[in-house]
C-alpha positions in Angstrom: 30.1 13.2 -12.4 29.6 10.4 -14.9 26.2 9.6 -16.3 26.0 6.3 -14.4 27.1 8.0 -11.1 24.5 10.7 -11.7 21.8 8.2 -12.2 22.7 6.6 -8.9 22.9 10.1 -7.3 19.4 11.0 -8.7 17.9 7.7 -7.4 19.4 8.2 -3.9 18.2 11.8 -3.7 14.7 11.0 -4.9 14.3 8.1 -2.5 15.7 10.1 0.4 13.1 12.8 -0.5 10.3 10.3 -0.6 11.3 8.7 2.7 11.0 12.2 4.3 7.5 12.8 2.8 6.2 9.4 4.1 7.9 9.7 7.4 6.0 13.0 7.9 2.8 10.9 7.4 3.7 8.2 9.9 5.8 5.7 8.1 8.4 4.0 10.3 12.0 4.8 9.5 13.6 7.6 7.6 14.2 11.3 8.5 11.0 13.3 8.6 10.7 16.0 6.0 11.1 19.6 7.3 9.6 21.2 4.2 6.4 23.2 4.6 4.9 21.9 1.4 1.3 20.6 1.5 1.7 16.9 0.9 -0.3 15.5 -2.0 -1.1 11.9 -1.0 -2.4 10.5 -4.2 0.4 11.9 -6.4 3.0 10.9 -3.8 1.7 7.3 -3.7 1.9 6.7 -7.4 5.4 8.2 -7.8 6.6 6.3 -4.7 5.4 3.0 -6.0 7.3 3.6 -9.2 10.6 4.5 -7.5 10.0 2.1 -4.6 10.8 -0.8 -6.9 14.4 0.1 -6.3 14.2 -0.1 -2.5 12.0 -3.0 -1.3 11.9 -1.9 2.3 10.5 1.5 1.3 7.9 -0.1 -1.0 6.7 -2.4 1.8 6.6 0.4 4.4 4.2 2.2 2.1 2.0 -0.9 2.0 2.1 -1.0 5.8 1.1 2.6 5.9 -1.8 2.0 3.5 -3.1 -0.8 5.6 -3.1 1.5 8.7 -4.1 4.8 7.1 -5.6 3.9 3.7 -8.9 5.6 4.8 -7.4 8.9 3.8 -6.9 8.0 0.1 -9.2 9.7 -2.3 -9.9 6.9 -4.8 -11.6 9.1 -7.4 -8.7 11.5 -7.5 -6.2 8.6 -7.5 -7.9 7.1 -10.5 -7.8 10.5 -12.3 -4.0 10.8 -11.8 -3.5 7.1 -12.8 -4.9 7.9 -16.2 -1.8 9.9 -16.9 0.5 7.0 -16.0 1.8 4.2 -18.2 0.3 0.7 -18.3 2.9 -0.8 -16.0 2.3 1.8 -13.2 -1.5 1.3 -13.5 -1.1 -2.4 -13.1 1.2 -1.9 -10.1 -1.3 0.4 -8.4 -4.1 -2.1 -9.0 -2.0 -4.9 -7.6 -1.5 -2.8 -4.4 -5.3 -2.1 -4.4 -5.9 -5.8 -4.6 -3.6 -6.4 -1.7 -5.4 -3.7 0.4 -8.8 -5.1 -0.5 -7.8 -8.2 1.4 -5.8 -6.6 4.2 -7.2 -3.2 5.0 -9.9 -4.3 7.5 -13.0 -2.0 7.4 -11.6 -0.1 4.4 -11.3 -3.1 2.1 -14.4 -2.2 0.0 -13.0 1.1 -1.3 -10.1 -0.7 -3.0 -12.0 -3.5 -4.8 -13.1 -1.5 -7.8 -9.6 -0.2 -8.4 -8.2 -3.7 -8.0 -10.3 -4.9 -10.9 -9.2 -2.2 -13.4 -5.8 -3.2 -14.5 -5.1 -6.9 -14.2 -2.4 -8.4 -16.3 -3.4 -9.5 -19.8 -2.7 -13.0 -20.9 0.1 -11.7 -23.2 1.8 -9.8 -20.3 5.1 -11.4 -19.3 5.8 -11.6 -15.6 8.6 -9.3 -14.4 10.4 -9.0 -11.2 8.8 -6.3 -9.1 12.0 -5.2 -7.4 15.3 -4.1 -9.0 18.7 -3.3 -7.8 19.9 0.3 -7.8 21.7 -0.5 -11.0 18.5 -1.6 -12.6 19.0 -5.4 -12.6 16.0 -7.6 -11.6 16.1 -9.3 -8.2 16.4 -13.1 -8.1 13.2 -15.0 -8.7 11.4 -15.5 -5.3 11.1 -19.0 -3.8 7.6 -18.3 -2.5 5.7 -16.0 -4.8 3.0 -13.5 -3.9 -0.2 -14.7 -5.7 -1.7 -11.2 -5.6 1.1 -9.5 -7.4 1.5 -12.3 -9.9 -2.1 -11.7 -11.0 -0.9 -8.3 -12.2 2.3 -9.5 -13.9 4.8 -8.9 -11.0 6.9 -11.4 -9.2 7.8 -10.8 -5.6 8.1 -12.9 -2.4 5.0 -13.5 -0.3 4.9 -11.2 2.7 2.9 -9.8 5.5 2.8 -6.3 6.9 3.7 -5.5 10.5 1.3 -2.5 10.9 4.0 -0.4 12.6 3.0 2.8 10.8 1.6 5.6 13.0 -1.6 7.5 12.4 -1.2 10.6 10.3 -0.6 13.8 12.3 -3.5 15.9 11.2 -2.6 19.6 11.4 -2.6 22.9 9.5 1.0 22.3 8.2 2.3 20.0 5.5 -0.5 17.5 6.4 -3.3 20.1 6.0 -4.9 18.0 3.4 -5.7 15.5 6.0 -7.1 18.1 8.4 -9.4 19.3 5.6 -10.5 15.8 4.7 -11.3 15.1 8.3 -13.5 18.2 8.3 -15.1 18.2 4.8 -14.8 14.6 3.8 -12.6 13.0 1.2 -13.3 14.6 -2.2 -13.5 17.8 -4.2 -14.6 20.0 -1.3 -11.5 19.6 0.8 -9.3 20.0 -2.3 -11.0 23.2 -3.3 -10.7 24.7 0.2 -6.9 23.9 0.2 -6.4 25.7 -3.1 -8.4 28.7 -2.0 -6.5 28.8 1.3 -3.1 28.9 -0.5 -4.0 31.1 -3.5 -6.8 33.2 -2.0 -9.1 32.9 -5.0 -9.6 31.0 -8.2 -11.9 30.3 -11.2 -13.3 26.7 -11.3 -11.2 25.7 -14.3 -8.1 27.0 -12.6 -8.9 25.2 -9.4 -9.8 21.9 -11.2 -6.5 21.9 -13.1 -4.4 22.5 -10.0 -6.1 19.8 -7.8 -6.4 17.2 -10.5 -10.2 16.8 -10.6 -12.8 17.5 -13.3 -14.0 21.0 -14.0 -17.7 19.9 -13.5 -17.0 18.2 -10.2 -14.9 21.1 -9.0 -17.5 23.7 -10.0 -20.3 21.8 -8.3 -18.2 21.6 -5.1 -17.5 25.3 -5.2 -21.1 26.2 -5.7 -22.1 24.0 -2.7 -19.3 25.6 -0.5 -20.5 29.1 -1.5 -23.9 28.3 -0.1 -22.3 28.1 3.3 -21.4 31.8 3.2 -17.8 31.0 4.2 -16.7 30.8 0.6 -17.6 33.9 -1.4 -17.9 34.8 -5.1 -17.1 37.9 -7.2 -16.9 38.9 -10.8 -13.4 39.1 -12.3 -12.5 39.7 -15.9 -15.1 39.3 -18.7 -17.7 38.5 -16.0 -16.2 35.2 -14.9 -17.2 34.1 -11.4 -14.2 33.8 -9.1 -14.4 32.0 -5.8 -12.5 33.2 -2.8 -12.5 33.1 1.0 -11.5 35.4 3.8 -8.0 34.1 4.6 -7.6 35.6 8.0 -10.8 34.2 9.3 -10.1 30.7 7.9 -6.4 30.5 9.0 -7.2 31.6 12.6 -9.8 28.9 12.8 -7.6 26.2 11.4 -4.5 27.0 13.2 -6.0 28.2 16.5 -3.7 31.3 16.6 -3.5 34.8 15.3 -3.3 35.1 11.5 0.1 36.9 11.7 1.5 33.9 13.6 0.1 31.2 11.4 2.6 29.5 9.1 0.8 28.6 6.0 1.9 25.6 3.9 3.4 26.1 0.5 1.6 24.9 -2.7 3.4 22.6 -5.1 1.7 21.1 -8.2 3.0 17.6 -7.2 1.2 15.9 -10.2 3.4 17.9 -12.6 6.5 17.7 -10.5 6.4 13.9 -10.1 5.6 13.4 -13.8 8.7 15.5 -14.6 10.9 13.6 -12.2 9.6 10.3 -13.7 10.5 11.6 -17.2 14.0 12.4 -15.9 14.4 8.9 -14.5 13.2 7.3 -17.8 15.6 9.3 -19.9 18.5 8.5 -17.6 17.6 4.8 -18.0 17.3 5.3 -21.8 20.8 6.8 -22.3 22.5 4.4 -19.8 23.8 2.2 -22.6 24.5 5.1 -25.0 28.3 5.5 -25.3 28.3 8.6 -27.6 28.4 12.0 -25.9 26.6 13.5 -28.9 23.8 10.9 -28.8 23.4 11.3 -25.0 23.3 15.1 -25.4 20.8 14.8 -28.2 18.4 12.6 -26.2 18.7 14.8 -23.1 17.9 18.0 -25.1 14.9 16.4 -26.7 13.7 15.2 -23.3 14.3 18.5 -21.6 11.8 20.3 -24.0 9.0 18.3 -22.5 10.4 17.8 -19.0 11.0 21.5 -18.4 7.2 22.2 -18.9 6.4 19.9 -16.0 9.0 21.6 -13.7 7.6 25.0 -14.6 4.1 23.9 -13.9 5.1 22.6 -10.5 5.3 26.1 -9.0 8.9 25.6 -7.7 11.3 28.4 -7.7 13.7 26.9 -10.3 16.7 28.1 -12.3 16.4 28.3 -16.1 16.7 25.0 -18.0 19.9 24.4 -20.0 20.0 26.2 -23.3 19.8 24.0 -26.4 22.9 25.6 -28.0 25.3 24.3 -25.4 27.9 21.9 -26.8 27.3 18.1 -26.5 30.1 17.8 -23.9 28.8 20.5 -21.7 25.0 19.9 -22.0 25.1 16.7 -20.0 26.9 18.4 -17.2 24.4 21.3 -17.3 21.5 18.9 -17.3 22.9 17.2 -14.2 23.4 20.6 -12.5 19.8 21.6 -13.3 18.3 18.4 -11.9 20.5 18.6 -8.8 19.1 22.1 -8.1 15.5 21.0 -8.8 15.8 18.4 -6.0 16.8 21.1 -3.5 14.4 23.8 -4.8 11.8 25.6 -2.7 8.3 26.4 -3.6 7.7 29.8 -5.2 4.0 29.8 -4.7 3.4 30.7 -1.1 0.7 33.4 -0.9 
C-alpha cells in the first residue's frame, strides 16, 4: 500500500470508527458501534471536530447532536482537554461553542464562556473549514457563516435539522451519561466510572485517567466517601486508596445479577485520540516527501512519541516497529501497526 493510499485508508477507517461512536450516542446515519468501550464524550468531540473537517456531513451531524444533547457536555473537563490541543483546534471548538450559544435553547449559557476564549486574532488568515479527502480546501462559499468567520474559518451558512435522537442512557458504552444523570456533570461521575472499572485508585491515579485536576478529584472522592458507598483503605506507604464494592454497585446500575452484568471496557481516550492525531499529522507531513529514507526517518522520529500515547490508552496492542528496520520496510511496518491499532480491543477490563 502506497503512502498516499495508506493516508486515505487511515482517514476512512478513523471516520468510520467515529461515525460508529456518534451513532451510538444518537447521531443520525452511520452504523452504530458494537464496541463495549465506555465512550468519552469530551475527548470524542474534540477529535471528531478535527477529523470532521474532511467530511462536512459528519461535522454538521455533530453540531446537530450538540444542539439536541449538548446538556451532557462537561464544559470544565472539555476546557482541560482543550489545553492539550493546538491553537487551530481550540479556535474551532470555540467557534462551535459560539454557534451553540445561539442555537442550543435552554443550554445556551453554558457555551458562552467557552465561545469567548479563542477568537481569531487580527493576524489570523481565514482558512476553509472543510477539506477534501486529499487535503485540498473546499471552494470558497457563496454565503459565509459569520459565526465561523469570527474564528478564522470559512464555511457556508447553514441550519441544523435537529434530527439527532436523545442519548440512550444505560450501563453499557454510554454509562458516563447514566452516571452524569445520577451524580451530575462533573468530577463525581467521572470518579465513580473509574472506580467501577478499576475497582480502586489513589486520587492522583484517578485524576490522570479522567482528565481532571488532582485537587478537584480528591475533593470529589472525599465527598463520595462521606456517603459510605465509596470506601477508603491504606495501601502502600500509608497512601489512602478509594474503592467501592463492585457487586453492589453493578447490580444496582444494571438491574441484574453481578455475574450477568456486562461491564464496559476502559480506554484512555484522551491519550488514544492524541496519538491518532499525531499519526494523521505525520502522514500529512510526509505526503510530499519523495525519498523512502526521509519518510522512514520522519516516521521513526514520530513513532517514539506516538507509541507512548498508544501504550497509555490501555488498548491491547502489538509492539511498535523497531527502529533498526530498514527504510524500505519501516514504512510498511508502520502501516501494519496503525492498521492493527484501529482494530484493537481494550486490555483494561477489570
